[in-house]
C-alpha positions as CSV (number, residue, x, y, z in Angstrom):
1,X,18.3,-13.9,-8.4
2,X,18.2,-10.2,-9.0
3,X,16.0,-8.2,-6.6
4,X,13.5,-5.3,-7.3
5,X,12.0,-3.2,-4.6
6,X,8.6,-1.6,-5.4
7,X,7.0,0.9,-3.1
8,X,3.3,1.3,-3.3
9,X,3.2,-2.2,-4.7
10,X,-0.5,-2.6,-4.2
11,X,-1.3,0.5,-6.3
12,X,-1.9,0.9,-10.0
13,X,1.6,1.5,-11.2
14,X,3.3,-0.5,-8.3
15,X,1.3,-3.7,-9.0
16,X,2.0,-3.4,-12.7
17,X,5.7,-3.1,-11.9
18,X,5.6,-6.1,-9.5
19,X,4.1,-8.3,-12.3
20,X,6.6,-7.0,-14.8
21,X,9.7,-7.7,-12.8
22,X,8.6,-11.0,-11.5
23,X,8.0,-12.2,-15.1
24,X,11.5,-11.0,-16.0
25,X,12.9,-13.3,-13.3
26,X,13.3,-11.0,-10.3
27,X,12.5,-11.5,-6.7
28,X,10.3,-8.6,-5.9
29,X,9.9,-6.9,-2.5
30,X,6.8,-4.8,-2.2
31,X,6.5,-2.0,0.4
32,X,2.8,-1.4,0.9
33,X,0.9,-0.4,4.0
34,X,-2.5,0.5,2.4
35,X,-2.4,4.2,3.2
36,X,-4.7,4.6,0.2
37,X,-7.6,3.3,2.3
38,X,-6.8,6.1,4.8
39,X,-6.7,8.7,2.1
40,X,-9.8,7.7,0.1
41,X,-11.8,5.1,2.1
42,X,-12.2,1.4,2.0
43,X,-13.3,1.3,-1.7
44,X,-9.8,2.5,-2.6
45,X,-7.9,-0.1,-0.5
46,X,-4.9,-1.8,-2.0
47,X,-5.1,-4.8,0.3
48,X,-7.0,-7.0,-2.2
49,X,-4.4,-6.4,-4.9
50,X,-1.6,-7.1,-2.5
51,X,-3.2,-10.4,-1.5
52,X,-3.7,-11.3,-5.1
53,X,0.0,-10.7,-5.9
54,X,1.1,-12.8,-3.0
55,X,-1.1,-15.7,-4.1
56,X,-0.1,-15.3,-7.8
57,X,3.7,-15.0,-7.4
58,X,5.9,-17.0,-5.0
59,X,8.7,-14.6,-6.0
60,X,6.8,-11.6,-4.5
61,X,7.2,-10.6,-0.8
62,X,4.7,-8.1,0.6
63,X,6.1,-6.1,3.5
64,X,3.6,-3.8,5.3
65,X,6.2,-1.0,5.8
66,X,5.7,2.7,5.9
67,X,8.3,4.5,3.9
68,X,8.4,7.3,6.5
69,X,10.1,4.7,8.8
70,X,13.7,5.4,7.8
71,X,15.2,2.5,9.8
72,X,12.8,-0.1,8.4
73,X,13.5,1.1,4.8
74,X,17.3,1.1,5.4
75,X,17.2,-2.4,6.9
76,X,15.3,-3.8,3.9
77,X,17.7,-2.4,1.4
78,X,20.8,-3.4,3.4
79,X,19.6,-7.0,3.7
80,X,19.2,-7.2,-0.1
81,X,22.1,-5.0,-1.2
82,X,24.0,-7.6,-3.1
83,X,21.1,-8.6,-5.4
84,X,19.3,-5.3,-5.5
85,X,19.2,-4.0,-9.1
86,X,16.2,-1.6,-9.3
87,X,13.9,0.4,-7.0
88,X,10.6,1.6,-8.3
89,X,9.2,4.3,-6.0
90,X,5.5,4.5,-6.7
91,X,4.2,5.1,-3.2
92,X,2.6,8.5,-2.7
93,X,-0.2,10.6,-1.3
94,X,-1.6,11.5,-4.7
95,X,-4.4,14.0,-4.1
96,X,-4.5,17.9,-4.2
97,X,-7.6,17.9,-1.9
98,X,-6.3,15.4,0.6
99,X,-3.0,17.2,0.9
100,X,-4.8,20.4,1.9
101,X,-6.6,18.5,4.7
102,X,-3.3,17.1,6.2
103,X,-0.2,18.8,4.9
104,X,2.2,17.2,7.3
105,X,1.2,13.7,6.4
106,X,1.3,14.6,2.7
107,X,4.8,16.0,3.0
108,X,5.9,13.2,5.2
109,X,4.9,10.5,2.7
110,X,5.9,12.3,-0.5
111,X,9.0,14.1,0.5
112,X,10.4,12.5,3.6
113,X,9.6,9.0,2.4
114,X,11.4,9.6,-0.8
115,X,14.5,11.0,1.1
116,X,14.5,7.8,3.2
117,X,14.5,5.6,0.1
118,X,17.2,7.6,-1.6
119,X,19.5,7.6,1.4
120,X,19.0,3.9,2.0
121,X,19.7,3.2,-1.7
122,X,22.9,5.4,-1.5
123,X,24.1,3.5,1.5
124,X,23.1,0.0,0.4
125,X,23.1,-0.1,-3.5
126,X,24.1,3.1,-5.1
127,X,24.3,1.5,-8.5
128,X,20.7,0.2,-8.4
129,X,18.4,2.0,-10.8
130,X,16.1,4.4,-8.9
131,X,12.9,5.1,-10.7
132,X,10.6,7.8,-9.2
133,X,7.0,8.4,-10.1
134,X,6.8,12.1,-10.1
135,X,4.0,14.2,-11.5
136,X,3.2,17.0,-13.9
137,X,1.9,18.9,-10.9
138,X,5.5,20.1,-10.3
139,X,4.7,22.7,-12.9
140,X,1.8,24.1,-10.8
141,X,-0.8,25.9,-12.7
142,X,1.7,27.4,-15.1
143,X,0.0,25.5,-18.0
144,X,-3.1,27.6,-17.4
145,X,-1.2,30.6,-18.8
146,X,-1.2,28.9,-22.2
147,X,-3.2,30.6,-25.0
148,X,-6.0,28.0,-25.2
149,X,-8.9,28.3,-27.6
150,X,-12.4,26.9,-26.8
151,X,-13.7,24.3,-29.2
152,X,-16.9,22.4,-29.1
153,X,-15.8,19.6,-26.8
154,X,-12.4,20.7,-25.5
155,X,-9.9,23.5,-24.9
156,X,-7.0,23.3,-27.3
157,X,-3.7,25.0,-28.2
158,X,-3.2,26.5,-31.6
159,X,-1.4,24.2,-33.9
160,X,1.5,26.6,-34.3
161,X,2.2,26.8,-30.6
162,X,5.5,25.2,-29.4
163,X,3.6,23.1,-26.9
164,X,0.9,21.9,-29.3
165,X,2.4,18.4,-29.5
166,X,2.9,18.3,-25.7
167,X,4.5,20.2,-22.8
168,X,8.2,19.4,-22.3
169,X,10.5,19.9,-19.4
170,X,11.4,23.4,-20.5
171,X,8.3,24.7,-18.7
172,X,9.2,26.6,-15.6
173,X,8.1,25.3,-12.2
174,X,8.4,28.8,-10.6
175,X,5.8,31.6,-10.0
176,X,2.7,29.4,-10.1
177,X,0.3,27.8,-7.7
178,X,1.2,24.2,-7.1
179,X,-1.1,23.0,-4.3
180,X,0.5,21.5,-1.2
181,X,0.5,18.1,-3.0
182,X,2.5,19.7,-5.8
183,X,5.0,21.1,-3.4
184,X,5.7,17.8,-1.7
185,X,6.2,16.1,-5.0
186,X,8.5,18.9,-6.2
187,X,10.6,18.3,-3.0
188,X,10.8,14.6,-3.8
189,X,11.5,15.3,-7.5
190,X,14.4,17.6,-6.7
191,X,15.8,15.1,-4.1
192,X,15.8,12.4,-6.8
193,X,17.6,14.6,-9.2
194,X,20.1,15.8,-6.7
195,X,21.0,12.4,-5.4
196,X,21.6,11.4,-9.0
197,X,23.9,14.4,-9.7
198,X,25.7,14.6,-6.3
199,X,26.3,10.9,-5.8
200,X,26.3,9.8,-9.5
201,X,23.4,7.5,-8.9
202,X,21.2,6.3,-11.8
203,X,18.0,8.1,-11.0
204,X,15.0,9.2,-13.1
205,X,12.0,11.4,-12.4
206,X,9.0,10.5,-14.6
207,X,6.6,13.5,-14.4
208,X,3.4,11.7,-15.1
209,X,0.2,13.0,-16.4
210,X,-2.9,10.9,-15.7
211,X,-1.7,7.3,-15.2
212,X,-4.5,4.8,-15.4
213,X,-5.7,1.4,-16.4
214,X,-7.9,-1.5,-15.3
215,X,-6.1,-2.0,-12.1
216,X,-6.9,1.5,-10.8
217,X,-9.0,1.8,-7.7
218,X,-10.2,5.3,-8.7
219,X,-11.7,7.7,-6.2
220,X,-13.3,11.1,-6.6
221,X,-10.1,13.0,-5.6
222,X,-7.8,10.9,-7.7
223,X,-7.9,8.5,-10.7
224,X,-10.5,10.2,-12.9
225,X,-11.0,7.7,-15.7
226,X,-11.5,4.8,-13.4
227,X,-13.8,6.7,-11.1
228,X,-15.7,8.2,-14.1
229,X,-16.3,4.8,-15.6
230,X,-17.4,3.3,-12.2
231,X,-19.9,6.2,-11.7
232,X,-21.2,5.8,-15.3
233,X,-21.7,2.0,-14.9
234,X,-23.3,2.2,-11.4
235,X,-25.4,5.3,-11.8
236,X,-23.4,7.2,-9.2
237,X,-23.5,11.0,-9.6
238,X,-20.3,12.5,-10.9
239,X,-19.1,16.1,-10.3
240,X,-16.9,18.0,-12.8
241,X,-15.1,21.0,-11.3
242,X,-14.7,24.0,-13.6
243,X,-13.9,24.8,-17.2
244,X,-17.2,23.7,-18.6
245,X,-15.9,20.1,-18.6
246,X,-13.6,21.0,-21.5
247,X,-10.4,20.6,-19.6
248,X,-8.0,18.2,-21.3
249,X,-5.8,15.4,-19.9
250,X,-3.5,12.9,-21.5
251,X,-3.8,9.4,-20.1
252,X,-1.2,6.6,-20.1
253,X,-1.9,3.0,-19.4
254,X,0.1,1.5,-16.5
255,X,1.6,-1.1,-18.8
256,X,3.0,1.7,-20.9
257,X,4.3,3.4,-17.8
258,X,6.2,0.2,-16.7
259,X,7.5,-0.3,-20.2
260,X,9.2,3.1,-19.9
261,X,10.6,2.0,-16.5
262,X,12.1,-1.1,-18.2
263,X,13.6,0.9,-21.1
264,X,15.3,3.3,-18.6
265,X,16.5,0.4,-16.4
266,X,18.2,-1.2,-19.4
267,X,20.1,2.0,-20.2
268,X,20.0,4.2,-17.1
269,X,21.3,7.7,-16.9
270,X,22.2,10.0,-14.0
271,X,19.6,12.4,-12.8
272,X,17.3,12.0,-15.8
273,X,13.9,13.9,-16.0
274,X,11.1,13.2,-18.4
275,X,7.5,14.2,-18.8
276,X,5.5,11.0,-19.3
277,X,2.0,10.7,-20.5
278,X,-0.3,9.6,-23.3
279,X,0.8,12.6,-25.4
280,X,-1.1,13.2,-28.6
281,X,-1.8,9.5,-29.0
282,X,-4.0,9.2,-25.9
283,X,-5.8,12.3,-24.5
284,X,-9.3,13.5,-24.0
285,X,-11.4,16.3,-22.4
286,X,-13.8,15.6,-19.6
287,X,-16.8,16.0,-22.1
288,X,-15.1,13.5,-24.5
289,X,-14.3,11.0,-21.6
290,X,-18.0,11.2,-20.4
291,X,-19.3,10.5,-23.9
292,X,-16.9,7.5,-24.3
293,X,-17.9,6.2,-20.9
294,X,-21.6,6.4,-21.7
295,X,-21.1,4.6,-25.0
296,X,-19.1,1.8,-23.4
297,X,-21.3,1.4,-20.4
298,X,-24.5,1.7,-22.4
299,X,-26.1,4.2,-20.0
300,X,-26.1,7.9,-19.2
301,X,-24.0,9.5,-16.6
302,X,-25.6,11.6,-13.8
303,X,-23.2,14.5,-14.1
304,X,-23.1,17.8,-12.2
305,X,-21.0,20.8,-13.4
306,X,-19.6,23.0,-10.7
307,X,-18.3,26.4,-12.1
308,X,-15.4,26.7,-9.7
309,X,-12.2,24.7,-10.6
310,X,-10.0,23.1,-8.0
311,X,-7.1,25.2,-6.9
312,X,-4.1,24.7,-9.2
313,X,-6.1,22.4,-11.5
314,X,-4.9,22.3,-15.1
315,X,-7.1,23.5,-17.9
316,X,-5.0,21.6,-20.4
317,X,-2.2,19.1,-20.1
318,X,-0.7,16.9,-22.9
319,X,2.8,15.6,-22.2
320,X,5.6,15.8,-24.7
321,X,7.0,12.3,-24.9
322,X,9.5,13.0,-27.7
323,X,12.3,13.7,-25.2
324,X,12.0,10.2,-23.8
325,X,11.5,8.7,-27.2
326,X,14.7,10.3,-28.5
327,X,16.6,8.6,-25.7
328,X,14.6,5.3,-25.8
329,X,13.3,5.0,-29.3
330,X,11.8,1.5,-28.8
331,X,9.2,2.9,-26.4
332,X,5.7,4.0,-27.6
333,X,2.2,4.6,-26.4
334,X,0.3,1.4,-27.1
335,X,-3.2,2.1,-25.5
336,X,-5.4,5.1,-26.3
337,X,-8.3,6.5,-24.2
338,X,-11.1,4.4,-25.7
339,X,-9.1,1.2,-25.2
340,X,-8.2,2.1,-21.7
341,X,-11.9,2.8,-20.8
342,X,-13.0,-0.5,-22.4
343,X,-10.4,-2.3,-20.2
344,X,-11.5,-0.4,-17.1
345,X,-15.2,-1.3,-17.7
346,X,-14.5,-4.9,-18.5
347,X,-12.4,-5.3,-15.3
348,X,-14.7,-3.5,-13.0
349,X,-18.3,-3.8,-14.0
350,X,-19.2,-7.1,-12.3
351,X,-17.4,-6.0,-9.1
352,X,-19.1,-2.6,-9.0
353,X,-22.5,-4.1,-9.6
354,X,-22.0,-6.7,-6.8
355,X,-20.9,-3.9,-4.5
356,X,-23.9,-1.8,-5.3
357,X,-26.3,-4.8,-4.7
358,X,-24.5,-5.6,-1.4
359,X,-24.9,-1.9,-0.3
C-alpha cells in the first residue's frame, strides 16, 4: 500500500490529512509529540485527537517523534522509502507571541525541523510529493501599507486596487516586520522552495491565511475562530488587540485545505508557491465574527478592546486563490465563515460546557 507521512498529525490540518489519505487507501504515519500542549496549555493538547485517530483507523500509526530529531525522522522515511508517496508537513510552532518568549524553540521546530524532513525526503524518497503548510506571515506587516478605508464593520480595500480580490505572491517579503515566528516560517518556506529547485523535488509551499474548522483546539494566541466561539459559548472574556476590531481575515476550512493538498499531489510541480485561504468567498472582520458567534451561540460575548495591536499583526488579509485555481481548476472554497462557525459550535459546545462544569 502507498504510504503518507503527516507531521503534526494530531493538529487541525494534520488530522484532516490523516483521515483524507487513509480513506484514499494509504497507510498513514503520523509524527506528533503534542508540543501544542507545551505551547498553549492542556486545553490545546492534541493527544485526544491522536488517540481517536488510532482507534478509528487501523491504517494509521502514531509515532511520538520530535521533528527536531534528525536521526529519528531520517530513519522513519528510510524504512518506508519504497512505498512513500506523499509527505504533509503540518507540524509547527504557530504563534507570534509564543515565538517571542522562546525564539530558539520556535526556530528549531519551524526551520530546523523542516530542514530535517526535507533532507530525509531527499535521501529516502526524492520523488515523494512534499507539501508544506507555510503562512501568510512570511509577508510580515507589509499588508499594513495597503490603502485601507474604514467602513462600519471592517477595514477594506478600494474595489479598483490590484489586491482587492486578494493578495497574491507578488507581494514582497522584504523591509517589513515579520515577528520571530514569521522569520522561522520564512526560513522553512525558502528551504522547501530551494530543495525543490536544487534537487528537482516536487515541493509546494501553501502560504495559509487563517486555517480553521471544527477540529481546531483554538487558544488565545492562535486559532481565533475556534477560540472566539468557545469564549462566546462559555461566557469566557475575549480580548481583541487593536484596529477597533475591524481587522479582516480570510478563513479556510481544513477540509478545503486538504483538498488543495490532494489536487497538488495528483499533479505536482517543482518548487511551487501559492497563497491559500478563504479569499473573497470566506472572510470576516473581528466585529463581523463576533456578531456571527453571538448569533449562533445565542448569547453575548464578554469582549474587551485593547487599543494596541500585536507586533506585526495584519490589519487586512484576504488571499488571492486564483493562482492556485488556474493551475488546479477543480479546487474551490466550499465553506464560508458562517458555516465554519456553525460547525465549530456544534462540535464543541457540549465539550466546552462539560469542561466549564468540571472546573
